[in-house]
Every structure is written in structure tokens, then in C-alpha cells.
C-alpha positions in Angstrom: 49.4 62.2 107.5 47.6 58.8 107.4 44.8 58.2 109.8 42.9 55.0 110.3 39.2 55.4 110.6 36.5 52.7 111.0 33.6 52.3 108.5 31.0 53.6 110.9 33.0 56.8 111.7 33.6 57.2 108.0 29.9 57.1 107.3 29.0 59.5 110.1 31.8 62.0 109.5 32.2 61.8 105.7 31.8 65.5 105.0 34.4 66.4 107.6 36.8 63.8 106.4 36.5 65.0 102.8 37.1 68.6 103.9 40.3 67.5 105.6 41.4 65.6 102.5 40.7 68.6 100.3 42.2 71.3 102.6 45.1 69.6 104.2 45.9 66.7 101.9 45.2 64.2 104.7 45.1 60.5 103.9 42.8 58.1 105.6 42.8 54.3 105.7 39.3 53.0 106.2 39.1 49.8 108.3 36.4 47.2 108.9 36.8 45.3 112.2 40.3 46.7 112.5 41.5 45.5 109.0 42.3 48.0 106.3 39.8 47.9 103.4 40.4 51.2 101.5 42.5 54.3 101.3 41.1 57.8 100.9 43.7 60.1 99.4 43.5 63.5 97.6 42.7 63.4 93.9 45.5 64.1 91.6 43.4 66.7 89.8 43.5 68.7 93.0 47.2 69.2 92.6 46.7 72.0 90.1 44.3 73.7 92.6 46.9 73.3 95.4 49.6 74.9 93.2 47.3 77.8 92.3 46.5 78.3 96.0 50.2 78.3 96.9 51.0 80.8 94.2 48.2 83.1 95.4 49.3 82.8 99.0 52.8 83.7 98.0 51.7 86.7 96.1 49.5 87.9 99.0 52.3 87.5 101.5 54.9 89.5 99.5 56.0 92.4 101.6 58.0 94.3 99.0 56.1 95.4 96.0 58.1 96.3 92.9 57.1 99.7 91.6 57.5 101.0 88.0 60.5 103.1 89.2 62.1 99.9 90.6 61.5 98.2 87.3 63.0 101.0 85.3 66.1 101.0 87.5 66.5 97.2 87.0 66.2 97.6 83.3 68.9 100.3 83.2 71.3 98.2 85.3 70.8 95.2 83.0 68.9 93.1 85.6 66.0 91.0 84.4 
């Protein structure tokens, strides 16, 4: 998602804009008098954080938990 935003709005809403970039990966093009001057995009270093968050969300959403008994059954049936 790429949203154009003027320099004045950028200045007055910077904290909110940065939160959107961090939480949703939103991209912003900052304009001055309607002309693009800069792009605000998520940092590449945040990719690791996003991956960790995704993994944690997947683990939380798992509905079927594997018990020790299930693991033992898998081992005896040669499943890994």
C-alpha cells in the first residue's frame, strides 16, 4: 500500500505514520506542493521482526497440539 502524504501532514502525524509503517508495512510517498520528494518504507531490519511475529502468531493459532503420545505413535510408524 503506497499513500501520498503532504509534508505538513507528515510533520503533524509522524508518530501515527511511523506506527502504520511498523505494524502494517505501509509505504508513504511524501509530497511537497503535490510533487513527490521522498518515500517512507519499512526498514529491512524489521523483516526479521515480522518473521518472528508471524511464527509466533502461527504457533498461537494452532488448534491441534501434539502430545507425547502422538509423538511416540509417529515414531513407531516411521513418521518424522
